[in-house]
PARO-976521 format. One record per atom (N, C-alpha, C): y, x, z. Coordinates in steps of 0.05 Angstrom, whole numbers, padded with zeros to 5 digits, always signed. Atoms other than C-alpha are relative to their C-alpha. Example, Ala and Ser with C-alpha at 12.3 -4.5 7.8 and 13.67 -1.06 7.14 Angstrom:
! PARO-976521
-00024+00018+00000/-00090+00246+00156/+00024+00018+00000/-00024-00016-00001/-00021+00273+00143/+00022-00015+00014/
//
This chain:
! PARO-976521
+00029+00004-00002/+00068+00161-00544/-00010+00014+00025/+00011-00011-00025/+00028+00173-00481/-00020+00022-00007/+00019-00022+00005/-00007+00240-00481/-00024-00004+00019/+00024+00004-00016/-00079+00233-00458/-00016+00026+00000/+00016-00025-00003/-00115+00295-00432/-00026-00007+00012/+00026+00009-00011/-00189+00281-00424/-00009+00017+00024/+00013-00014-00022/-00219+00299-00357/-00030+00001-00005/+00027+00001+00009/-00288+00277-00378/-00001-00021-00022/+00002+00019+00022/-00309+00241-00441/-00028-00013+00001/+00025+00014+00000/-00362+00187-00439/+00004-00028-00010/-00001+00029+00007/-00378+00117-00462/-00007-00016+00025/+00006+00016-00024/-00380+00061-00411/-00029-00006+00002/+00029+00003-00003/-00449+00055-00382/-00009-00029-00006/+00008+00028+00005/-00448-00021-00389/+00009-00010-00027/-00012+00008+00026/-00414-00022-00457/-00019+00004-00023/+00016-00002+00024/-00440-00025-00527/+00001+00028-00012/-00002-00025+00015/-00454+00034-00572/+00024-00001-00018/-00025-00001+00016/-00392+00056-00609/-00007-00005-00029/+00006+00007+00028/-00389+00027-00680/+00004+00025-00017/-00001-00023+00019/-00400+00075-00738/+00028+00002-00013/-00025-00004+00013/-00338+00105-00767/+00024-00001+00018/-00023+00002-00018/-00295+00096-00705/+00003+00027+00014/-00006-00025-00014/-00262+00152-00665/-00008-00002+00029/+00008+00000-00028/-00292+00170-00598/+00025+00002+00017/-00023+00000-00018/-00241+00154-00544/-00008+00004+00029/+00007-00004-00028/-00243+00179-00472/+00008-00025+00016/-00008+00021-00018/-00244+00125-00419/+00009+00012+00027/-00012-00014-00022/-00227+00177-00366/+00022+00017-00011/-00022-00018+00009/-00161+00213-00371/+00014+00010+00025/-00014-00012-00023/-00116+00255-00328/+00016-00022+00014/-00014+00021-00015/-00087+00212-00273/-00016-00006+00025/+00014+00006-00025/-00106+00183-00205/-00025-00016-00004/+00025+00015+00001/-00177+00159-00196/+00003-00023+00021/+00000+00023-00018/-00183+00089-00165/-00028-00010+00004/+00027+00008-00007/-00250+00080-00131/-00020+00004-00023/+00019-00007+00021/-00286+00113-00188/+00007-00012-00027/-00007+00013+00025/-00248+00074-00242/+00011+00021-00019/-00011-00017+00021/-00225+00104-00308/+00029-00007-00004/-00028+00005+00001/-00150+00111-00316/+00012+00014-00024/-00018-00011+00019/-00104+00122-00375/+00028-00009+00008/-00026+00009-00011/-00035+00122-00342/+00022-00003-00021/-00024+00001+00017/+00030+00100-00375/+00019+00022+00010/-00015-00024-00003/+00085+00151-00377/+00019+00000+00024/-00021-00002-00020/+00141+00132-00329/-00001-00023+00020/-00002+00021-00020/+00158+00090-00268/+00019-00022-00009/-00017+00021+00009/+00184+00022-00289/+00010-00017+00024/-00008+00019-00021/+00218-00035-00250/-00022-00021+00003/+00021+00021+00000/+00161-00083-00269/-00026+00012-00011/+00026-00006+00011/+00087-00071-00277/-00015-00026-00006/+00014+00024+00009/+00050-00125-00317/-00029+00006-00004/+00029-00005+00002/-00025-00127-00307/-00013-00021-00017/+00014+00018+00018/-00069-00157-00361/-00030+00003+00006/+00029-00002-00005/-00141-00169-00334/-00014-00009-00026/+00015+00008+00024/-00191-00171-00392/-00030+00003+00005/+00029-00001+00000/-00265-00184-00400/-00009-00010-00027/+00011+00007+00027/-00295-00182-00470/+00021-00016-00016/-00022+00013+00014/-00229-00198-00504/+00006+00015-00026/-00005-00015+00024/-00238-00158-00568/+00015-00015-00022/-00012+00015+00021/-00213-00215-00611/+00030-00003+00003/-00029+00006-00005/-00144-00222-00578/+00015+00023+00012/-00014-00020-00017/-00129-00159-00538/+00022+00015-00015/-00020-00016+00015/-00093-00119-00592/+00024-00017-00008/-00022+00017+00008/-00052-00177-00618/+00017-00007+00024/-00015+00008-00023/-00032-00199-00548/+00016+00023+00012/-00014-00022-00012/-00015-00130-00521/+00024+00009-00018/-00022-00008+00017/+00027-00112-00582/+00022-00020+00000/-00021+00020-00002/+00063-00178-00579/+00016+00002+00026/-00014-00003-00026/+00079-00169-00505/+00017+00026+00000/-00014-00026+00001/+00099-00096-00517/+00026-00003-00016/-00024+00004+00017/+00147-00116-00572/+00021-00017+00014/-00018+00017-00015/+00177-00171-00529/+00015+00016+00021/-00012-00016-00021/+00189-00122-00472/+00021+00020-00011/-00019-00019+00013/+00223-00072-00519/+00024-00013-00011/-00022+00013+00015/+00266-00122-00556/+00016-00020+00017/-00013+00022-00013/+00282-00178-00507/+00001+00001+00030/+00001+00000-00030/+00266-00159-00435/+00021+00020+00010/-00023-00016-00007/+00327-00131-00398/-00005+00023+00019/+00005-00022-00019/+00293-00084-00348/-00025+00015-00009/+00023-00015+00008/+00242-00028-00357/-00026-00011+00011/+00025+00012-00009/+00170-00053-00354/-00023+00016-00012/+00024-00014+00009/+00100-00024-00361/-00023-00021-00001/+00024+00017+00003/+00036-00058-00385/-00024+00016+00009/+00025-00013-00007/-00030-00040-00352/-00023-00019-00006/+00024+00016+00008/-00094-00067-00384/-00022+00008+00020/+00022-00006-00019/-00149-00073-00332/-00025-00014-00011/+00024+00010+00013/-00218-00080-00363/-00022-00003+00022/+00021+00006-00020/-00270-00114-00318/-00028+00002-00012/+00027-00005+00009/-00334-00083-00345/-00007-00015-00026/+00005+00013+00026/-00328-00110-00416/-00023+00014-00014/+00023-00010+00014/-00390-00101-00459/+00004-00001-00030/-00005+00000+00029/-00358-00112-00528/+00019+00024-00006/-00018-00022+00009/-00305-00069-00563/+00026+00002+00016/-00025+00001-00015/-00251-00085-00512/+00008+00028+00012/-00009-00026-00012/-00253-00016-00476/+00010+00020-00020/-00009-00019+00021/-00246+00023-00541/+00027-00008-00011/-00026+00009+00010/-00189-00020-00566/+00022+00005+00020/-00020-00004-00021/-00153-00018-00499/+00007+00029+00003/-00006-00029-00003/-00159+00058-00493/+00016+00010-00023/-00016-00009+00024/-00133+00067-00564/+00029-00010+00002/-00027+00011-00003/-00074+00021-00551/+00016+00016+00020/-00014-00015-00021/-00057+00060-00488/+00009+00027-00010/-00009-00026+00011/-00052+00124-00529/+00021-00003-00021/-00018+00004+00022/-00011+00093-00584/+00027-00011+00009/-00024+00014-00008/+00041+00052-00546/+00012+00012+00025/-00013-00008-00024/+00092+00077-00497/+00000-00022+00021/+00000+00019-00023/+00090+00044-00428/-00023-00020-00001/+00025+00016-00002/+00019+00018-00437/-00021+00018+00013/+00021-00014-00014/-00035+00041-00389/-00026-00015-00001/+00026+00013+00002/-00109+00027-00385/-00017+00009+00024/+00017-00005-00024/-00156+00021-00325/-00027-00014-00005/+00027+00010+00004/-00231+00013-00332/-00014-00004+00027/+00016+00006-00023/-00271-00021-00276/-00028-00006-00008/+00028+00006+00007/-00346-00027-00274/-00011-00025+00013/+00007+00026-00011/-00346-00094-00238/+00018-00021-00011/-00016+00022+00010/-00323-00162-00260/+00017-00012+00023/-00016+00014-00020/-00270-00203-00225/+00030+00003-00005/-00029-00002+00005/-00198-00221-00241/+00014+00009+00025/-00012-00009-00024/-00180-00213-00168/-00003+00030+00005/+00005-00029-00003/-00212-00144-00167/+00019+00015-00018/-00018-00013+00019/-00170-00125-00228/+00028+00002+00012/-00027+00000-00012/-00106-00146-00193/+00002+00017+00025/+00000-00016-00025/-00125-00114-00127/+00002+00030-00007/+00000-00029+00006/-00140-00046-00159/+00026+00009-00012/-00025-00008+00013/-00078-00045-00203/+00024-00002+00018/-00023+00004-00018/-00029-00073-00152/+00000+00019+00023/+00001-00017-00023/-00054-00027-00097/+00010+00028-00006/-00009-00027+00007/-00033+00036-00135/+00026+00001-00016/-00024+00000+00017/+00028+00014-00174/+00023+00012+00015/-00024-00011-00012/+00093+00050-00162/+00025-00017-00008/-00022+00017+00008/+00136-00006-00192/+00008-00018+00024/-00010+00018-00022/+00179-00048-00144/-00012-00028-00002/+00011+00026+00004/+00151-00112-00174/-00025+00001-00017/+00025+00001+00016/+00080-00125-00198/-00006-00029-00007/+00006+00027+00008/+00059-00185-00238/-00025+00001-00018/+00022+00001+00019/+00003-00209-00283/+00003-00025-00016/+00002+00024+00017/-00009-00257-00339/-00027+00001-00015/+00025+00001+00015/-00069-00281-00378/+00003+00013-00027/-00001-00015+00024/-00087-00241-00439/+00005-00017-00025/-00006+00017+00023/-00081-00301-00485/+00029-00007-00002/-00029+00005+00000/-00007-00305-00468/+00007-00029-00004/-00005+00028+00002/-00010-00380-00460/+00028-00008+00010/-00027+00005-00011/+00055-00378-00420/+00021+00012-00018/-00023-00010+00016/+00120-00372-00459/+00012+00025+00013/-00010-00024-00011/+00144-00301-00449/+00029-00001+00009/-00027+00002-00008/+00215-00324-00442/+00003-00007+00030/-00001+00006-00029/+00197-00346-00371/-00004+00025+00017/+00006-00024-00015/+00181-00274-00351/+00024+00010+00017/-00023-00010-00016/+00251-00253-00330/+00008-00020+00022/-00004+00018-00022/+00264-00318-00291/-00021+00003+00023/+00021-00004-00020/+00198-00302-00256/+00006+00023+00018/-00003-00024-00015/+00216-00232-00234/+00028+00005+00011/-00028-00004-00009/+00292-00237-00225/+00004-00004+00029/-00004+00004-00029/+00289-00267-00154/-00013+00022+00016/+00013-00022-00014/+00242-00210-00134/+00016+00025-00002/-00017-00024+00003/+00286-00155-00162/+00025-00002+00016/-00025+00003-00016/+00347-00184-00127/-00005-00001+00030/+00006+00002-00028/+00310-00191-00061/+00002-00028+00011/-00002+00028-00009/+00319-00267-00059/-00027-00011+00008/+00027+00011-00005/+00244-00280-00059/-00020+00023+00002/+00021-00020-00003/+00179-00244-00042/-00022-00002-00021/+00021+00005+00019/+00132-00276-00091/+00009-00022-00019/-00008+00020+00019/+00141-00318-00154/-00025-00008-00016/+00022+00011+00016/+00093-00363-00192/+00010-00019-00021/-00006+00020+00020/+00095-00402-00256/-00014-00026+00007/+00012+00026-00005/+00082-00476-00250/+00000-00017-00025/+00003+00019+00023/+00056-00523-00303/+00003-00029+00009/+00000+00027-00011/+00063-00583-00257/+00028-00010+00007/-00028+00009-00004/+00139-00585-00250/+00008-00019-00022/-00009+00019+00020/+00175-00641-00286/+00012+00013-00025/-00013-00014+00023/+00213-00592-00330/-00019+00018-00015/+00019-00016+00015/+00150-00555-00351/-00009-00014-00025/+00010+00011+00026/+00126-00565-00423/-00028+00010-00004/+00028-00009+00000/+00050-00563-00423/-00016-00015-00022/+00018+00012+00020/+00000-00574-00479/-00028+00009+00007/+00028-00006-00006/-00072-00578-00455/-00016-00026+00001/+00018+00023+00001/-00132-00625-00455/+00001-00016+00026/+00000+00018-00023/-00141-00684-00408/-00017+00010+00022/+00018-00010-00021/-00199-00653-00371/+00012+00023+00016/-00013-00022-00014/-00161-00589-00355/+00023-00010+00017/-00023+00011-00015/-00100-00629-00334/-00010-00014+00026/+00010+00014-00023/-00141-00673-00288/-00010+00019+00022/+00011-00019-00019/-00178-00615-00255/+00022+00016+00014/-00021-00016-00012/-00115-00575-00245/+00016-00016+00020/-00016+00017-00019/-00076-00632-00213/-00017-00007+00025/+00017+00007-00022/-00136-00652-00170/-00003+00024+00019/+00004-00024-00017/-00146-00580-00145/+00025+00005+00016/-00025-00005-00014/-00073-00572-00127/+00006-00021+00021/-00002+00021-00020/-00074-00639-00091/-00017+00006+00024/+00018-00008-00022/-00133-00615-00050/+00013+00022+00017/-00013-00021-00015/-00094-00553-00031/+00023-00011+00018/-00021+00012-00016/-00035-00595-00008/-00011-00016+00023/+00010+00018-00021/-00078-00643+00031/-00015+00015+00022/+00018-00013-00019/-00128-00596+00063/+00012+00026+00012/-00011-00025-00010/-00090-00530+00069/+00030-00001+00004/-00029+00004-00003/-00019-00558+00071/+00016+00020-00017/-00014-00019+00018/+00001-00515+00011/+00027-00012-00008/-00027+00009+00007/+00075-00519-00005/+00008+00010-00028/-00005-00007+00028/+00069-00491-00076/-00014-00020-00018/+00010+00021+00017/+00052-00534-00136/-00023+00007-00018/+00020-00007+00020/+00007-00494-00182/-00012+00027+00007/+00013-00025-00009/-00041-00443-00153/-00013+00016-00022/+00018-00013+00019/-00080-00428-00216/+00014+00010-00025/-00014-00010+00024/-00026-00413-00268/-00001+00030-00001/+00003-00029+00003/-00040-00343-00295/+00026+00013-00007/-00027-00010+00005/+00033-00322-00289/+00013+00003+00027/-00009-00003-00028/+00052-00292-00221/+00012+00028+00003/-00012-00026-00006/+00093-00235-00192/+00004+00002+00030/-00004-00004-00029/+00102-00204-00123/+00013+00027+00004/-00012-00025-00007/+00144-00149-00092/-00022+00018+00012/+00021-00018-00009/+00100-00088-00079/+00004+00009+00029/-00004-00008-00027/+00132-00074-00012/-00011-00020+00020/+00012+00020-00017/+00102-00138+00016/-00030-00004-00006/+00028+00006+00007/+00035-00139-00020/-00019+00019+00014/+00018-00020-00012/+00007-00076+00013/-00015-00011+00025/+00014+00011-00024/-00008-00110+00081/-00016-00025-00006/+00014+00025+00006/-00033-00173+00046/-00027+00005-00013/+00024-00004+00016/-00086-00144-00001/-00025+00004+00017/+00024-00003-00016/-00135-00121+00054/-00011-00026+00012/+00008+00025-00012/-00137-00192+00081/-00010-00020-00020/+00010+00018+00021/-00154-00225+00014/-00029+00007-00005/+00029-00006+00002/-00230-00230+00012/-00011-00004-00028/+00011+00007+00026/-00240-00260-00057/+00008+00020-00021/-00006-00018+00023/-00244-00215-00119/-00003-00015-00027/+00003+00015+00025/-00253-00271-00170/+00024-00018-00005/-00021+00019+00008/-00215-00333-00192/+00015-00011+00024/-00013+00012-00023/-00198-00355-00121/+00021+00020+00012/-00019-00020-00010/-00157-00291-00109/+00028-00010+00001/-00028+00010+00001/-00092-00325-00130/+00006-00019+00023/-00004+00020-00021/-00100-00384-00083/+00000+00013+00028/+00002-00013-00026/-00121-00340-00024/+00025+00016+00006/-00024-00016-00003/-00062-00293-00035/+00024-00018+00006/-00023+00018-00004/-00013-00351-00040/-00001-00013+00028/+00002+00012-00026/-00040-00384+00023/+00007+00020+00022/-00006-00020-00019/-00036-00319+00061/+00030+00006+00001/-00029-00004+00001/+00036-00308+00037/+00015-00023+00013/-00013+00023-00013/+00055-00378+00058/-00003+00001+00030/+00004-00001-00029/+00024-00369+00127/+00017+00022+00013/-00016-00022-00010/+00062-00304+00135/+00030-00006-00002/-00029+00007+00002/+00128-00339+00119/+00014+00013-00023/-00014-00012+00022/+00141-00303+00054/+00013-00021-00018/-00015+00019+00017/+00190-00335+00006/-00013-00001-00028/+00014+00004+00025/+00154-00363-00055/+00018-00016-00019/-00017+00013+00020/+00195-00379-00117/-00017-00011-00022/+00016+00013+00022/+00169-00426-00171/+00017-00002-00025/-00014+00001+00025/+00188-00424-00244/-00015-00019-00019/+00013+00017+00020/+00172-00483-00291/-00004+00015-00026/+00007-00015+00024/+00138-00455-00353/-00008-00019-00023/+00012+00013+00024/+00122-00476-00424/-00027+00013-00004/+00028-00011-00001/+00047-00468-00430/-00016-00014-00021/+00017+00012+00021/+00000-00479-00489/-00029+00009+00005/+00028-00006-00005/-00074-00483-00475/-00013+00015-00023/+00016-00014+00020/-00119-00433-00511/-00025-00016-00007/+00023+00017+00006/-00169-00477-00548/-00026+00015-00001/+00024-00016+00002/-00217-00419-00553/-00007+00014+00027/+00005-00012-00026/-00216-00403-00479/-00030-00004+00008/+00029+00000-00008/-00286-00385-00452/-00003-00003+00030/+00002+00005-00028/-00270-00400-00380/-00015-00026+00006/+00015+00024-00008/-00321-00448-00350/+00015-00013+00022/-00018+00012-00019/-00272-00494-00316/-00015-00014+00023/+00015+00013-00021/-00325-00533-00278/-00011+00020+00020/+00011-00021-00018/-00358-00470-00250/+00023+00012+00016/-00023-00012-00014/-00290-00441-00234/+00011-00019+00022/-00009+00020-00020/-00269-00506-00199/-00018+00000+00024/+00019+00000-00022/-00332-00504-00157/+00004+00025+00018/-00005-00024-00015/-00319-00432-00137/+00026-00002+00017/-00026+00004-00014/-00247-00450-00119/-00003-00019+00024/+00004+00019-00022/-00270-00509-00076/-00015+00013+00023/+00013-00015-00021/-00317-00463-00038/+00019+00018+00015/-00020-00017-00013/-00259-00417-00026/+00019-00016+00018/-00016+00018-00016/-00217-00475-00001/-00014-00006+00027/+00016+00006-00024/-00273-00493+00048/+00000+00024+00019/+00000-00025-00016/-00275-00420+00072/+00027+00003+00014/-00026-00002-00012/-00200-00419+00084/+00005-00021+00021/-00003+00022-00020/-00202-00486+00119/-00015+00007+00025/+00016-00007-00024/-00258-00462+00165/+00012+00023+00015/-00011-00023-00014/-00220-00398+00181/+00029-00004+00008/-00028+00005-00007/-00153-00431+00192/+00004-00002+00030/-00006+00001-00028/-00119-00431+00259/-00007-00027+00012/+00006+00026-00010/-00127-00506+00267/-00030-00004+00003/+00029+00003-00001/-00202-00502+00251/-00011+00016+00024/+00009-00016-00023/-00211-00446+00303/+00007-00014+00026/-00008+00014-00024/-00172-00486+00354/-00019-00024+00005/+00017+00024-00003/-00215-00548+00340/-00028+00008+00009/+00026-00009-00008/-00280-00509+00347/+00000+00007+00030/-00002-00007-00028/-00258-00480+00414/+00003-00026+00017/-00004+00025-00014/-00236-00550+00434/-00025-00016+00004/+00026+00014-00002/-00304-00580+00420/-00017+00012+00022/+00016-00013-00020/-00340-00529+00462/+00012-00003+00028/-00014+00003-00025/-00288-00534+00517/-00005-00028+00011/+00003+00028-00008/-00295-00610+00519/-00029-00004+00010/+00028+00003-00009/-00371-00606+00524/-00004+00013+00027/+00002-00014-00026/-00367-00554+00580/+00014-00016+00022/-00016+00016-00019/-00314-00597+00615/-00016-00024+00009/+00015+00024-00007/-00357-00660+00612/-00025+00007+00017/+00024-00008-00015/-00420-00624+00637/+00008+00009+00029/-00008-00009-00026/-00383-00590+00694/+00010-00023+00017/-00009+00023-00015/-00350-00655+00714/-00024-00016+00012/+00024+00014-00010/-00418-00690+00719/-00013+00014+00022/+00013-00016-00021/-00445-00633+00760/+00016-00002+00026/-00017+00001-00024/-00386-00635+00809/+00001-00028+00012/-00002+00027-00010/-00387-00710+00815/-00023-00008+00019/+00022+00006-00019/-00452-00707+00854/+00008+00004+00029/-00008-00005-00028/-00413-00684+00915/+00028-00006+00007/-00029+00004-00006/-00338-00697+00908/+00011-00023-00016/-00013+00023+00012/-00289-00751+00887/+00008+00006-00029/-00007-00004+00029/-00269-00762+00813/+00024+00017-00004/-00025-00016+00004/-00199-00733+00821/-00004+00029+00004/+00005-00028-00006/-00222-00668+00852/-00019+00012-00021/+00018-00010+00021/-00280-00661+00803/+00014+00005-00026/-00015-00003+00025/-00233-00672+00745/+00018+00025+00001/-00018-00022-00003/-00183-00621+00771/-00014+00027-00002/+00015-00025+00000/-00235-00567+00782/-00012+00006-00027/+00013-00003+00026/-00273-00578+00717/+00021+00007-00021/-00021-00005+00019/-00208-00579+00678/+00012+00028+00004/-00011-00026-00005/-00182-00516+00712/-00018+00022-00011/+00019-00021+00009/-00245-00475+00697/+00000+00001-00030/+00001+00000+00029/-00249-00497+00625/+00027+00007-00013/-00027-00007+00011/-00173-00489+00615/+00003+00030-00001/-00002-00030+00000/-00177-00415+00635/-00016+00011-00024/+00016-00009+00022/-00234-00404+00586/+00012-00008-00027/-00013+00009+00025/-00198-00445+00532/+00024+00017-00007/-00024-00017+00005/-00134-00405+00540/-00009+00028-00010/+00009-00027+00008/-00172-00339+00535/-00011+00000-00028/+00012+00001+00027/-00211-00361+00473/+00021-00004-00021/-00021+00005+00020/-00150-00388+00437/+00018+00024-00003/-00016-00024+00002/-00110-00326+00454/-00013+00021-00018/+00014-00021+00015/-00163-00280+00425/-00007-00008-00028/+00011+00008+00025/-00192-00321+00368/+00019-00016-00017/-00018+00017+00016/-00143-00375+00346/+00026+00014-00007/-00026-00013+00005/-00079-00334+00353/-00002+00030-00003/+00005-00028+00006/-00110-00265+00346/+00018+00019+00016/-00016-00017-00018/-00074-00234+00406/-00018+00017+00017/+00017-00018-00015/-00104-00173+00439/+00017+00015+00020/-00014-00017-00019/-00087-00127+00496/+00013-00016+00023/-00012+00011-00024/-00046-00140+00560/+00029-00008-00004/-00028+00007+00004/+00022-00150+00529/+00005-00030+00004/-00008+00028-00006/+00053-00215+00556/-00023-00017+00010/+00024+00015-00008/-00015-00233+00585/+00007-00019+00023/-00006+00017-00023/+00012-00260+00651/+00017-00024-00008/-00016+00022+00010/+00065-00302+00616/-00016-00020-00015/+00016+00019+00016/+00015-00331+00568/-00019-00016+00017/+00017+00016-00017/-00033-00351+00623/+00015-00019+00018/-00017+00019-00014/+00024-00382+00662/+00007-00024-00018/-00004+00021+00019/+00040-00421+00599/-00025-00018-00003/+00025+00015+00001/-00033-00441+00595/-00003-00018+00025/+00001+00016-00024/-00028-00466+00667/+00018-00024-00003/-00018+00023+00004/+00031-00510+00647/-00013-00021-00018/+00015+00019+00018/-00011-00540+00591/-00022-00014+00016/+00021+00012-00018/-00067-00551+00643/+00012-00022+00017/-00012+00021-00016/-00019-00590+00687/+00005-00025-00017/-00004+00023+00018/-00001-00634+00627/-00026-00015-00005/+00026+00013+00005/-00074-00648+00611/-00011-00013+00025/+00009+00011-00026/-00090-00659+00685/+00014-00027+00005/-00015+00025-00004/-00035-00712+00688/-00011-00022-00017/+00010+00021+00018/-00063-00749+00627/-00028-00009+00009/+00027+00008-00008/-00135-00747+00652/+00000-00014+00027/-00002+00014-00026/-00117-00766+00723/+00011-00028-00003/-00010+00026+00006/-00077-00824+00696/-00021-00018-00011/+00022+00015+00012/-00137-00846+00655/-00020-00009+00022/+00018+00007-00022/-00181-00844+00718/+00012-00023+00017/-00013+00021-00016/-00130-00886+00756/+00000-00027-00014/+00001+00025+00015/-00127-00938+00701/-00029-00011+00000/+00028+00009+00000/-00203-00940+00699/-00007-00012+00028/+00006+00010-00027/-00207-00950+00775/+00014-00027+00005/-00014+00025-00003/-00156-01006+00771/-00012-00023-00015/+00011+00021+00018/-00190-01044+00715/-00030-00005+00004/+00029+00003-00004/-00263-01031+00731/-00008+00016+00025/+00005-00014-00024/-00274-01012+00804/-00029+00011+00002/+00028-00008+00000/-00350-01007+00794/-00007+00010-00028/+00007-00011+00026/-00372-00962+00738/-00017+00025+00004/+00017-00024-00002/-00419-00904+00723/+00016+00025-00005/-00013-00025+00005/-00402-00831+00721/+00003+00007-00029/-00002-00005+00029/-00416-00829+00647/+00023-00015-00013/-00024+00014+00009/-00362-00882+00637/+00025+00017+00006/-00022-00018-00008/-00315-00835+00675/+00003+00023-00020/+00000-00023+00018/-00335-00777+00630/+00011-00009-00027/-00009+00010+00025/-00323-00820+00568/+00030-00004+00000/-00029+00005-00002/-00253-00840+00591/+00015+00027+00001/-00013-00026-00002/-00236-00768+00610/+00000+00015-00027/+00002-00014+00026/-00260-00741+00543/+00021-00012-00019/-00020+00013+00017/-00217-00793+00506/+00028+00009+00007/-00026-00009-00009/-00157-00774+00548/+00005+00029-00008/-00003-00028+00008/-00169-00700+00534/+00004+00002-00030/-00005-00001+00029/-00174-00713+00459/+00028-00009-00006/-00027+00010+00005/-00109-00752+00462/+00021+00022+00006/-00018-00022-00007/-00077-00690+00493/-00002+00024-00019/+00006-00023+00016/-00104-00644+00439/+00024+00009-00017/-00022-00007+00017/-00045-00647+00391/+00022+00012+00016/-00020-00011-00018/+00004-00635+00448/-00008+00028+00009/+00010-00026-00010/-00039-00577+00473/+00003+00021-00022/-00002-00019+00022/-00041-00544+00404/+00029+00008-00005/-00028-00006+00004/+00034-00550+00394/+00011+00017+00022/-00010-00015-00022/+00047-00523+00463/-00010+00029-00001/+00011-00027+00002/+00000-00463+00453/+00014+00015-00023/-00012-00013+00023/+00029-00448+00384/+00029+00007+00003/-00029-00004+00000/+00103-00456+00398/+00011+00010+00027/-00010-00008-00027/+00107-00438+00472/-00017+00022+00012/+00018-00018-00014/+00047-00403+00502/-00004+00026-00016/+00007-00023+00016/+00028-00357+00445/+00020+00006-00022/-00021-00006+00020/+00093-00355+00405/+00006+00030+00001/-00005-00028+00002/+00104-00285+00380/+00022+00006-00020/-00021-00008+00018/+00159-00248+00344/-00013+00014-00024/+00013-00011+00024/+00139-00233+00272/+00009+00029-00005/-00008-00027+00008/+00138-00160+00249/+00022-00002-00021/-00022+00000+00018/+00198-00141+00207/-00007-00005-00029/+00007+00002+00029/+00160-00137+00141/-00007-00028-00008/+00007+00027+00007/+00139-00210+00145/+00020-00020+00010/-00019+00018-00011/+00201-00239+00177/+00020-00007-00021/-00018+00008+00022/+00237-00278+00122/+00028-00007+00010/-00026+00009-00007/+00311-00292+00121/+00002-00030+00002/+00002+00030-00001/+00294-00365+00109/-00028-00007-00005/+00027+00008+00004/+00229-00402+00113/-00002-00024-00019/+00002+00021+00020/+00247-00455+00062/-00012+00009-00025/+00013-00007+00025/+00206-00456-00001/+00007-00021-00021/-00007+00018+00022/+00224-00486-00067/-00025-00014-00009/
//
């Protein structure tokens, strides 16, 4: 049994009055404070830490925690710890959770005064001392037999992150048509818009190695339902190895999650990630560069020939474009490799100059008499045609960098 030594004894400020006849339980106990949170720590350092985020789950919390605890003791082959993270519950959840943490070995309790599943995972995962951290939904909809296949590749070092998937052919899933449709549609949006290479972002059954999650957590902005997706996309962009495990999953018919509201929040998160992606930043810079290029060309054409005006306008905007993409799109600072990168930008400029000059030559051959605005239109179209080549050149040649050791995978293939 975990010994709990009260540091201070109080009832949660947002919680209910304690029912008559119950025993007063401290929500603060000896142990590390996490941003003012209340902690009841489990006893020892395990190989796996399982986080259970809860919000007003008085009806299921005891049954689920005891069932998971019994499974870990009887059937799970490696030491594991359960940490209940309470997101400002206002029912009896905090009292039940604190009591369970004092009664069961390897069960801890963390009280937060703000809501958010992502917040719960962030707080618990940021202080865990276990090599692998995972989480699952409190209703235990996922078959617990999938837990070891989930964490085994992380313990062996084969993978960096693992997720359960309900959308694999070998998964056995029981849920309503509406939930199935929304889940499949959402994951299709991720594949189409964000080029996600994982199949099920929302399954509440995930694990990650704690030696790689430290640098990722500060970059995840969402503290709610979109936390999972944002973390997965960040892991994918960093080249981490993501392992997927088909799961047997039974929908909780009494779930109080508002799936339409959650879907809307997730879609807003997708839009934010899309707007902040490297391609989006490159496109924004490209739009402004093209406008500046067209205006400068028109200004120069009042006194010089089309070829010279094109070369000068393109050179000026190419320098500004390279600087903006270096700093904003590819997030490179300082003077390291600066000369090499600008020389690479010059090579890209020569390529674009060749395309635009060729377009001007074709225009002169087919329509000897034309307005300057027709010239600008042709040049802009030629510049747009060179955009894909320019992006690939900047990404793979000009601004190619060597990844830090902690995010450099042995292989970039993902299942």
